[in-house]
VMD Tcl script that draws the C-alpha trace (Angstrom):
set ca {
  {99.86 54.19 -131.87}
  {96.89 54.95 -134.15}
  {95.33 51.86 -135.88}
  {94.61 53.57 -139.80}
  {92.39 50.41 -140.80}
  {89.55 52.50 -139.13}
  {88.53 54.95 -141.11}
  {87.16 58.14 -139.51}
  {84.08 59.01 -138.95}
  {82.78 62.40 -140.12}
  {80.45 64.77 -137.35}
  {82.43 61.69 -134.51}
  {83.85 63.41 -131.66}
  {88.16 64.18 -132.25}
  {88.55 62.25 -129.23}
  {87.04 59.53 -127.13}
  {87.95 58.61 -123.67}
  {86.19 55.58 -122.28}
  {86.57 54.00 -119.43}
  {89.49 55.28 -118.73}
  {91.07 53.57 -115.32}
  {94.85 53.73 -113.47}
  {95.83 52.66 -110.05}
  {99.45 53.26 -108.26}
  {99.78 50.99 -106.10}
  {96.75 50.82 -104.06}
  {95.35 54.28 -105.02}
  {92.54 53.98 -107.81}
  {93.51 57.63 -109.91}
  {90.77 56.86 -112.54}
  {87.94 54.80 -111.64}
  {85.71 54.03 -115.65}
  {86.01 58.15 -117.03}
  {84.43 59.07 -120.12}
  {85.10 62.33 -121.64}
  {84.10 63.20 -125.18}
  {86.27 66.47 -127.49}
  {84.94 67.66 -130.52}
  {86.92 70.04 -133.13}
  {86.53 73.39 -133.19}
  {85.37 73.40 -129.57}
  {87.01 74.70 -126.39}
  {86.13 72.20 -123.68}
  {87.06 72.42 -120.01}
  {87.85 69.88 -118.07}
  {87.36 70.35 -113.97}
  {87.40 69.06 -110.77}
  {89.35 69.63 -107.23}
  {92.76 69.32 -106.53}
  {93.34 65.19 -106.44}
  {90.14 64.40 -108.26}
  {92.35 62.84 -111.69}
  {92.41 65.27 -113.80}
  {96.38 65.82 -113.69}
  {96.20 61.31 -114.64}
  {93.74 61.93 -117.14}
  {96.18 64.50 -119.20}
  {98.61 63.08 -118.97}
  {97.60 59.55 -120.55}
  {95.86 61.72 -123.28}
  {99.52 63.03 -124.27}
  {101.25 59.83 -123.82}
  {103.59 60.27 -120.55}
  {100.74 56.87 -119.01}
  {99.04 54.48 -119.98}
  {95.65 53.22 -119.01}
  {95.09 50.33 -116.91}
  {91.65 49.34 -118.56}
  {89.25 51.42 -121.55}
  {90.32 52.71 -124.75}
  {90.89 56.08 -126.19}
  {89.75 56.68 -129.81}
  {90.84 60.12 -131.73}
  {89.10 60.63 -135.73}
  {87.12 57.30 -135.55}
  {90.86 55.66 -135.15}
  {92.32 53.90 -131.97}
  {94.93 55.91 -130.49}
  {97.54 54.57 -127.85}
  {100.26 56.28 -128.04}
  {103.97 54.52 -126.75}
  {104.99 58.19 -125.06}
  {104.25 61.90 -125.72}
  {106.84 61.96 -128.96}
  {104.47 59.77 -130.69}
  {101.27 61.90 -129.70}
  {103.13 65.46 -130.59}
  {103.74 62.93 -134.17}
  {99.86 62.42 -134.58}
  {98.74 65.93 -133.50}
  {98.21 65.68 -129.53}
  {100.14 69.09 -127.55}
  {100.23 68.68 -124.08}
  {101.35 72.72 -122.12}
  {101.76 71.20 -118.58}
  {100.90 73.46 -115.77}
  {104.24 73.50 -114.94}
  {106.82 74.53 -117.29}
  {108.82 71.93 -118.48}
  {112.35 73.23 -119.73}
  {115.63 72.92 -120.78}
  {117.44 75.60 -118.50}
  {121.13 75.74 -120.40}
  {119.25 76.65 -123.74}
  {117.92 79.42 -125.17}
  {114.74 80.55 -125.72}
  {114.50 79.48 -129.51}
  {115.81 76.04 -128.26}
  {113.35 75.55 -126.36}
  {110.33 76.54 -128.29}
  {111.41 73.83 -130.96}
  {113.01 71.80 -128.97}
  {111.30 68.12 -129.82}
  {111.44 69.71 -134.13}
  {114.73 71.16 -134.97}
  {114.63 72.30 -138.19}
  {117.56 70.71 -140.14}
  {119.39 71.37 -143.26}
  {122.03 68.36 -144.73}
  {121.77 67.07 -141.14}
  {122.83 69.97 -139.51}
  {120.82 72.10 -137.43}
  {119.33 75.61 -138.93}
  {119.24 78.14 -136.68}
  {117.88 81.22 -138.97}
  {115.02 78.49 -139.42}
  {114.46 77.91 -135.62}
  {114.53 81.53 -134.43}
  {112.29 81.96 -137.37}
  {110.11 79.72 -136.80}
  {110.52 80.42 -132.44}
  {109.24 83.52 -133.49}
  {106.49 83.52 -135.30}
  {105.25 80.91 -132.50}
  {105.41 83.40 -129.64}
  {103.99 86.06 -131.33}
  {100.79 83.92 -130.89}
  {101.00 83.94 -127.03}
  {102.67 87.21 -126.21}
  {100.62 90.17 -125.48}
  {101.14 93.28 -128.68}
  {103.68 95.47 -127.36}
  {104.85 93.87 -124.44}
  {108.49 93.13 -123.14}
  {109.60 89.85 -123.84}
  {113.30 88.63 -123.37}
  {115.11 88.01 -126.73}
  {115.42 84.75 -128.61}
  {119.17 83.95 -127.22}
  {118.34 84.36 -123.56}
  {119.01 81.54 -121.32}
  {115.77 79.99 -119.91}
  {116.99 79.39 -116.50}
  {117.26 83.45 -116.21}
  {112.77 83.67 -116.94}
  {110.61 84.29 -114.48}
  {107.69 82.07 -114.09}
  {105.31 84.15 -116.19}
  {108.11 84.10 -119.02}
  {108.68 80.35 -118.95}
  {105.09 79.31 -119.35}
  {104.45 81.31 -122.34}
  {107.51 79.36 -123.91}
  {105.59 76.07 -123.56}
  {102.69 77.00 -124.98}
  {104.83 78.52 -127.99}
  {106.67 75.33 -128.53}
  {103.13 73.38 -128.00}
  {101.56 75.74 -131.33}
  {105.51 75.48 -132.90}
  {104.60 71.97 -133.43}
  {104.59 70.37 -137.36}
  {101.13 69.12 -136.34}
  {98.67 69.83 -134.04}
  {94.97 68.61 -133.67}
  {94.61 68.86 -130.13}
  {95.20 70.95 -127.58}
  {95.67 70.44 -124.21}
  {95.88 73.45 -121.90}
  {96.71 72.40 -118.21}
  {96.33 75.84 -116.27}
  {97.59 77.98 -118.46}
  {96.71 81.36 -116.73}
  {97.40 80.52 -113.19}
  {100.83 82.36 -113.75}
  {99.59 84.77 -116.47}
  {98.51 88.72 -115.96}
  {95.18 90.12 -116.84}
  {96.19 91.06 -119.88}
  {98.42 87.81 -120.78}
  {95.32 85.55 -119.95}
  {93.25 88.10 -122.19}
  {95.88 87.10 -125.02}
  {95.47 83.47 -124.12}
  {91.79 83.76 -124.77}
  {92.14 85.26 -128.14}
  {94.18 83.10 -129.57}
  {92.91 79.85 -128.08}
  {89.31 80.58 -130.04}
  {91.57 81.58 -133.41}
  {92.35 77.66 -132.59}
  {89.07 76.25 -132.10}
  {87.93 78.54 -135.24}
  {90.49 76.36 -137.35}
  {88.73 73.58 -136.43}
  {91.32 72.35 -133.24}
  {89.68 70.88 -130.30}
  {90.81 72.37 -127.15}
  {90.87 70.62 -123.99}
  {91.24 72.87 -121.24}
  {92.10 72.62 -117.09}
  {91.60 75.68 -114.70}
  {90.55 76.32 -111.51}
  {88.80 79.81 -112.84}
  {85.56 79.19 -112.84}
  {84.66 83.28 -114.55}
  {87.42 82.72 -117.51}
  {86.05 78.91 -118.02}
  {82.65 80.89 -118.45}
  {84.20 83.29 -120.61}
  {86.56 80.69 -122.98}
  {85.22 77.32 -123.11}
  {81.51 75.29 -124.86}
  {81.12 72.38 -122.82}
  {82.50 70.90 -119.86}
  {83.41 67.38 -118.06}
  {83.38 67.15 -114.04}
  {85.43 64.19 -112.23}
  {85.15 64.15 -108.80}
  {87.31 60.92 -107.18}
  {89.08 59.88 -109.50}
  {85.16 59.25 -111.47}
  {83.40 61.10 -113.72}
  {80.56 63.43 -112.19}
  {78.41 64.91 -115.34}
  {79.19 67.02 -118.66}
  {77.81 69.15 -120.62}
  {77.02 72.63 -122.34}
  {79.13 75.67 -120.29}
  {75.59 78.12 -121.88}
  {73.27 77.80 -119.11}
  {75.04 76.44 -116.26}
  {75.43 78.92 -113.31}
  {79.25 78.99 -111.00}
  {76.90 76.90 -108.08}
  {76.78 74.23 -109.94}
  {79.82 73.55 -111.33}
  {81.12 74.26 -108.33}
  {78.24 71.78 -106.54}
  {79.79 69.06 -109.36}
  {83.13 69.37 -108.04}
  {83.68 70.19 -104.39}
  {80.16 67.86 -103.90}
  {78.78 70.48 -101.33}
  {77.91 74.13 -101.31}
  {80.92 77.04 -101.01}
  {79.15 78.81 -99.44}
  {81.34 81.91 -98.78}
  {84.67 82.04 -101.10}
  {86.31 85.33 -99.52}
  {85.75 85.84 -95.83}
  {86.38 88.63 -93.75}
  {86.72 88.91 -89.80}
  {86.71 91.72 -87.81}
  {90.48 93.15 -87.60}
  {92.15 95.42 -85.98}
  {95.28 97.19 -87.34}
  {97.82 96.95 -84.75}
  {101.62 98.21 -85.09}
  {103.25 98.66 -87.72}
  {105.97 95.45 -88.17}
  {107.08 95.35 -92.02}
  {108.31 99.37 -93.10}
  {109.39 99.84 -96.67}
  {111.25 103.07 -97.35}
  {112.35 104.11 -102.01}
  {113.83 100.09 -100.79}
  {115.12 99.18 -103.87}
  {116.88 96.08 -105.81}
  {119.39 94.79 -108.06}
  {117.59 94.97 -110.90}
  {113.41 94.59 -109.75}
  {112.21 96.69 -107.77}
  {112.83 100.62 -108.40}
  {111.03 102.12 -105.43}
  {108.73 99.99 -103.39}
  {107.37 101.89 -99.94}
  {105.28 100.30 -97.53}
  {103.43 100.16 -94.16}
  {102.60 96.69 -92.88}
  {100.44 95.99 -89.81}
  {99.12 93.77 -87.62}
  {96.46 92.49 -88.21}
  {95.71 93.57 -91.56}
  {96.12 91.07 -95.09}
  {97.97 93.78 -97.80}
  {97.72 92.96 -101.30}
  {100.03 94.09 -104.18}
  {98.74 93.79 -108.03}
  {100.49 94.50 -111.18}
  {101.45 92.96 -114.48}
  {104.28 89.82 -115.06}
  {107.63 90.80 -114.72}
  {106.90 94.48 -112.35}
  {109.01 93.24 -109.82}
  {105.94 92.40 -107.43}
  {107.71 89.27 -106.93}
  {111.13 90.13 -106.44}
  {109.30 92.83 -104.19}
  {108.83 90.10 -101.49}
  {112.00 88.11 -102.10}
  {114.40 90.80 -101.23}
  {112.32 91.21 -97.82}
  {112.39 87.81 -97.05}
  {116.33 88.16 -98.21}
  {116.28 86.04 -101.43}
  {117.40 88.72 -103.45}
  {120.37 91.56 -102.43}
  {117.98 94.59 -101.36}
  {120.61 97.91 -103.25}
  {119.11 100.80 -102.29}
  {116.33 102.27 -99.66}
  {115.57 100.55 -96.06}
  {113.53 97.80 -94.48}
  {112.55 97.51 -91.25}
  {111.49 94.25 -89.96}
  {109.86 94.76 -86.02}
  {111.87 97.58 -85.86}
  {115.16 96.19 -86.62}
  {116.19 98.12 -89.60}
  {118.97 96.45 -92.06}
  {118.69 92.48 -94.38}
  {119.01 89.50 -93.48}
  {119.44 85.95 -94.78}
  {116.33 83.98 -95.09}
  {117.53 81.94 -91.49}
  {117.45 85.34 -90.47}
  {114.38 85.58 -91.44}
  {112.45 82.85 -90.63}
  {113.65 83.15 -86.77}
  {112.48 86.75 -86.74}
  {108.49 85.27 -87.54}
  {108.90 85.54 -91.45}
  {107.39 83.49 -93.47}
  {108.46 82.98 -97.30}
  {105.88 81.02 -100.21}
  {107.51 81.23 -103.40}
  {104.48 81.35 -106.66}
  {107.33 78.17 -107.88}
  {107.10 75.33 -105.50}
  {108.98 73.33 -108.37}
  {112.48 74.96 -108.14}
  {111.52 76.74 -104.89}
  {108.73 75.19 -102.29}
  {109.24 71.50 -102.59}
  {111.95 68.56 -102.74}
  {109.96 66.70 -104.18}
  {111.99 63.20 -104.03}
  {111.50 63.83 -99.99}
  {108.33 62.90 -97.63}
  {105.89 65.07 -96.67}
  {106.86 64.43 -93.04}
  {110.59 65.96 -94.16}
  {108.69 68.63 -96.42}
  {107.37 70.54 -93.88}
  {109.46 70.08 -90.81}
  {112.14 70.89 -93.04}
  {112.22 74.57 -91.50}
  {111.29 74.10 -88.08}
  {112.11 70.64 -86.75}
  {112.24 72.20 -82.71}
  {110.01 69.90 -80.51}
  {110.26 66.80 -83.15}
  {112.12 64.68 -80.69}
  {114.61 65.40 -77.02}
  {118.34 66.81 -77.43}
  {117.77 67.74 -80.62}
  {117.37 64.63 -82.32}
  {113.73 64.15 -84.49}
  {111.64 61.26 -84.19}
  {109.74 59.94 -87.24}
  {106.76 59.37 -85.02}
  {106.36 62.73 -83.72}
  {106.69 64.32 -87.20}
  {104.15 62.12 -89.21}
  {102.12 62.79 -86.13}
  {102.89 66.55 -86.90}
  {102.18 66.05 -90.65}
  {98.73 64.45 -89.82}
  {97.72 67.88 -87.94}
  {98.44 69.81 -91.26}
  {96.45 67.28 -93.79}
  {93.39 67.38 -92.02}
  {93.32 70.94 -91.06}
  {94.31 72.69 -94.83}
  {92.56 69.49 -96.19}
  {95.18 67.99 -97.74}
  {94.60 64.99 -100.21}
  {97.47 62.02 -99.41}
  {97.56 58.79 -98.49}
  {100.60 59.18 -95.17}
  {103.49 61.80 -94.25}
  {105.90 59.25 -95.61}
  {104.30 59.95 -98.94}
  {107.00 61.19 -101.30}
  {105.84 65.42 -102.15}
  {105.95 65.00 -105.28}
  {103.61 62.19 -105.48}
  {100.88 64.89 -104.91}
  {98.89 67.26 -107.28}
  {100.07 70.80 -107.67}
  {97.01 72.14 -105.61}
  {98.31 69.53 -102.94}
  {101.64 70.40 -103.18}
  {101.24 74.12 -102.93}
  {98.65 73.83 -99.44}
  {101.24 71.54 -98.10}
  {103.88 74.69 -98.48}
  {101.25 76.76 -97.06}
  {101.23 74.38 -93.98}
  {105.25 74.95 -93.37}
  {104.50 78.73 -92.54}
  {102.19 77.77 -90.09}
  {104.59 75.22 -88.08}
  {107.34 77.74 -88.22}
  {104.85 80.22 -85.90}
  {105.36 82.96 -89.00}
  {103.33 85.87 -87.69}
  {105.16 88.36 -91.10}
  {103.65 85.46 -93.81}
  {104.66 86.73 -97.58}
  {102.55 85.08 -100.19}
  {103.66 84.77 -103.84}
  {100.98 83.50 -105.75}
  {99.33 81.94 -102.32}
  {95.87 80.26 -104.27}
  {98.24 79.13 -107.75}
  {96.62 75.94 -109.13}
  {94.01 75.60 -106.63}
  {90.71 74.05 -106.46}
  {87.87 76.60 -105.70}
  {86.94 74.81 -102.72}
  {90.82 74.09 -101.74}
  {90.99 78.39 -102.43}
  {88.16 78.77 -100.25}
  {90.16 76.49 -96.96}
  {93.14 79.23 -97.49}
  {91.02 82.20 -97.90}
  {89.24 81.48 -94.42}
  {93.12 80.80 -92.59}
  {94.35 83.92 -94.29}
  {91.39 85.27 -92.38}
  {91.79 83.94 -89.30}
  {96.11 84.34 -89.42}
  {94.45 88.44 -90.54}
  {92.07 88.02 -87.34}
  {94.55 86.45 -84.82}
  {97.07 89.22 -85.40}
  {99.44 88.13 -87.35}
  {100.42 90.46 -90.73}
  {100.02 88.99 -95.03}
  {101.59 91.03 -97.69}
  {100.19 89.32 -100.45}
  {101.14 88.56 -104.41}
  {99.03 88.16 -107.20}
  {97.36 88.07 -110.52}
  {94.03 87.13 -109.48}
  {92.02 90.73 -109.12}
  {89.09 89.43 -107.80}
  {91.30 87.47 -104.22}
  {93.09 90.68 -103.36}
  {89.47 92.64 -103.53}
  {87.44 90.31 -101.84}
  {90.30 88.89 -98.91}
  {93.06 91.98 -98.56}
  {92.43 95.18 -96.78}
  {94.71 97.69 -98.87}
  {95.76 97.03 -102.29}
  {98.80 98.50 -103.86}
  {99.65 98.17 -107.27}
  {102.91 98.03 -108.97}
  {103.88 99.46 -112.47}
  {107.32 99.12 -113.78}
  {109.49 98.50 -110.82}
  {107.13 101.05 -108.80}
  {104.89 100.07 -105.81}
  {101.53 102.43 -106.22}
  {100.47 103.56 -102.33}
  {98.24 101.15 -100.94}
  {94.53 102.07 -101.07}
  {91.65 100.48 -98.95}
  {90.24 97.65 -101.17}
  {86.82 98.67 -100.61}
  {87.22 101.53 -102.76}
  {89.08 99.67 -105.82}
  {87.18 97.58 -108.55}
  {88.83 95.29 -111.37}
  {88.73 97.84 -114.11}
  {90.09 100.20 -112.33}
  {92.92 98.48 -110.90}
  {93.94 96.14 -114.41}
  {93.88 100.05 -115.87}
  {96.66 101.51 -112.97}
  {98.40 98.00 -113.31}
  {99.39 98.26 -117.63}
  {100.44 102.25 -116.79}
}
mol new
graphics top color blue
foreach p $ca { graphics top sphere $p radius 0.5 }
foreach p [lrange $ca 0 end-1] q [lrange $ca 1 end] { graphics top cylinder $p $q radius 0.2 }
display resetview
């Protein structure tokens, strides 16, 4: 709640976090953290996975209470007892992972916490009108978007994120907008639209706290920044005049020497061949060949059929037309059969498909690969824990122990755990859907290095990404998918971002 007896101070920060500390058992998530957020500015909160950003955001949004320190909103003490109270006081929070009710439609989800009523009943007309206005602020002009009556359960990850943003902007009172990795599932055009919306909101006097691992968009959008590392405040300042290298050093505590490694690779035999592949709805037509020792990237807008392509190859979605041949074996297969043949799949949606959050790290890592973990087909918890420690160290996963619940990891570390499972499976054909989504710059460099090493060892990688710099930086060839149709793959060295974006927009 806000102490209304404390007057607002003209020119003072709109929101302050003073000496915020928070522990979970023996883990100190935040220690004496400071943050100052002004009206009319976009303030970037930066830090690697596990730096404490998510914990701080939850405290600001009323989901957690700090152990020490205080929050001040408009010069008055701010201590919301729950998220609804924080919303009532003007704090809107859009989490990285969409939190929606799948059985409700889009309009109902947008207006869920503030349904318009008339004589005690929900006014569906008013609900649809307000939901439409909110969505118009976040959906790119002319872009296709499902009808308001569409059930959210059937939406893709990108559309779900847009519904969450619209819900935040539909609140009756919004003075502080907290955006946690808002572009992680958006295409370039949708991200540009979001930037425009954020700027307009800031110009109107709104204070925006913006969390992103994409430093180029932080430099493009933010006015000021604050860096956390290991739960502690590191530095704060104006974006203008601050180099990207300086931001990386502050976040990682070290220099990241090479972001996109590209070792010598020798393309070998064809291990994946698609001919006019078509799914139930998407893709419409996709033809490609993937060879050992190469990384093939797929670019395209959300809804173009990129994810559906990988899912059809792996057996998660039905193949209705064309052919798919994996290692000379022609025809569709189940995911179990694909794993057995050496094909690994990394989903873009780790919450719903990539992880069992209620299970431990060791359980998640070994779910699909129990061989060698014990005698006579049994699993030795001790051996599973030892294997898990190996991958925790190899991928730099920030975790206390193999027995820790996967749901307690930060988003980026959860993504690393999903990637580790593929490595444990020993997959030599890797289907990666947005593999670095929600990953900080230091961790991205680590994963790029691993992908590069795998390709150099003769493994084949088919990678979907909305982040064009990584496609051009790590891939040997890149193909563009437009409205369900996959174009020819061309050498990445012959392409550039602007050209790819133009092709992706048709």
